C-alpha positions as CSV (number, residue, x, y, z in Angstrom):
1,M,0.0,0.0,-0.1
2,R,2.9,2.5,0.9
3,V,4.7,1.7,-2.4
4,Q,1.4,2.4,-4.3
5,L,0.8,5.5,-2.5
6,R,4.4,6.6,-3.2
7,G,4.3,5.9,-6.8
8,A,1.3,8.1,-7.1
9,L,2.6,10.8,-5.3
10,L,5.7,10.6,-7.4
11,S,3.7,10.5,-10.7
12,S,1.7,13.3,-9.6
13,M,4.8,15.5,-8.6
14,E,6.3,14.7,-11.8
15,K,3.1,15.9,-14.0
16,R,3.2,19.3,-11.9
17,E,7.0,19.5,-12.7
18,E,6.7,19.4,-16.3
19,A,8.2,22.4,-17.9
20,P,5.8,24.1,-20.1
21,P,6.5,23.8,-23.8
22,D,9.3,25.7,-25.5
23,T,7.5,28.5,-27.1
24,S,10.7,30.4,-28.0
25,E,10.8,29.5,-32.0
26,R,7.1,29.9,-32.2
27,E,7.3,33.3,-30.5
28,R,9.9,34.5,-33.0
29,E,7.4,33.4,-35.9
30,I,4.3,35.0,-34.0
31,R,6.4,38.4,-33.8
32,A,7.6,38.4,-37.3
33,W,3.9,37.8,-38.3
34,T,2.8,40.6,-36.0
35,E,5.2,43.1,-37.6
36,E,4.3,42.5,-40.7
37,Y,0.6,42.6,-40.1
38,A,0.9,45.9,-38.1
39,R,3.0,47.5,-40.9
40,K,0.5,46.5,-43.6
41,N,-2.3,48.0,-41.6
42,G,-0.3,51.3,-40.7
43,W,0.1,50.4,-37.3
44,I,3.0,49.6,-35.1
45,L,3.5,46.9,-32.2
46,N,3.4,47.9,-28.7
47,P,6.6,50.1,-27.8
48,D,6.8,48.5,-24.5
49,E,9.1,45.5,-25.0
50,R,8.2,43.6,-21.8
51,V,4.0,43.9,-22.4
52,L,5.0,43.1,-26.1
53,A,6.9,39.9,-25.2
54,A,4.0,38.9,-22.5
55,V,1.4,39.2,-25.3
56,I,3.3,37.3,-28.1
57,R,4.2,34.4,-25.4
58,G,0.6,34.2,-24.5
59,L,-0.4,33.8,-28.2
60,A,2.3,31.1,-28.7
61,R,1.4,29.5,-25.7
62,N,-2.3,29.1,-26.7
63,E,-1.3,28.2,-30.0
64,M,0.8,25.2,-28.9
65,R,-1.6,24.2,-26.3
66,L,-5.0,25.0,-27.7
67,G,-4.2,24.6,-31.4
68,S,-5.0,28.3,-32.0
69,R,-3.4,31.8,-31.7
70,Y,-6.2,33.0,-28.9
71,C,-6.0,36.1,-27.6
72,P,-4.4,35.5,-24.5
73,C,-6.4,38.6,-23.0
74,R,-9.9,37.4,-23.7
75,I,-11.6,34.7,-22.1
76,R,-12.5,31.5,-24.5
77,S,-16.3,30.0,-23.8
78,G,-15.2,26.6,-24.7
79,D,-17.2,26.8,-27.8
80,P,-14.8,26.2,-30.8
81,E,-17.2,28.2,-33.2
82,K,-17.8,31.3,-30.9
83,D,-14.3,31.0,-30.0
84,K,-12.8,31.5,-33.5
85,A,-13.8,35.2,-33.0
86,L,-10.9,34.9,-30.6
87,V,-8.3,33.8,-32.8
88,C,-5.5,36.6,-33.2
89,P,-5.9,39.1,-35.0
90,C,-9.7,38.9,-33.2
91,V,-12.8,40.1,-34.8
92,Y,-12.8,43.2,-32.3
93,H,-8.9,44.6,-33.1
94,R,-9.9,46.9,-35.7
95,D,-12.7,49.1,-34.0
96,E,-10.5,49.1,-30.9
97,V,-7.3,50.4,-32.5
98,A,-9.6,52.9,-34.4
99,K,-11.4,54.1,-31.2
100,D,-8.8,53.6,-28.4
101,G,-5.6,54.0,-30.1
102,H,-4.7,50.0,-29.6
103,C,-6.6,46.9,-29.3
104,H,-7.6,45.2,-25.9
105,C,-4.3,43.2,-25.6
106,N,-2.2,46.3,-26.3
107,L,-0.6,44.4,-29.2
108,F,-1.4,46.8,-32.1
109,F,-1.3,50.6,-31.8
110,R,-2.2,53.2,-34.0
111,K,1.1,55.1,-34.9
112,D,-0.2,58.4,-33.6
113,T,-0.6,56.6,-30.3
114,G,2.3,54.4,-29.8
115,K,3.2,55.0,-26.4
116,P,2.9,52.5,-23.5
117,V,-0.6,52.5,-22.3
118,A,0.3,54.1,-19.0
119,E,1.7,57.0,-20.6
120,V,-1.3,57.7,-23.0
121,K,-3.4,60.5,-21.9
122,E,-7.0,61.1,-22.9
């Protein structure tokens, strides 16, 4: 009995200690794609490199874990058909950039508002 419990405990610990998937290569690919997408739309990427890296890392993780580049800043419903709207670039991003100067995730910015969100004044 003790051996079985110990084995189960070790197995449980091993599962918790699994390293997250290495997303660095995918992050580089997504970064290149977002740069090109922003350029084509006359936008820029978030100038705050720390925030930009976090959003791109979230996109890469979602793609590797869930199979799609879901926006890391929005909550998925679990319904694949509804959640298609949340694949980056999400269906909301154009209106948000036009209205707010940046998308909800702070990934894409209008050139005229290309300041970190904390510095943008209304």
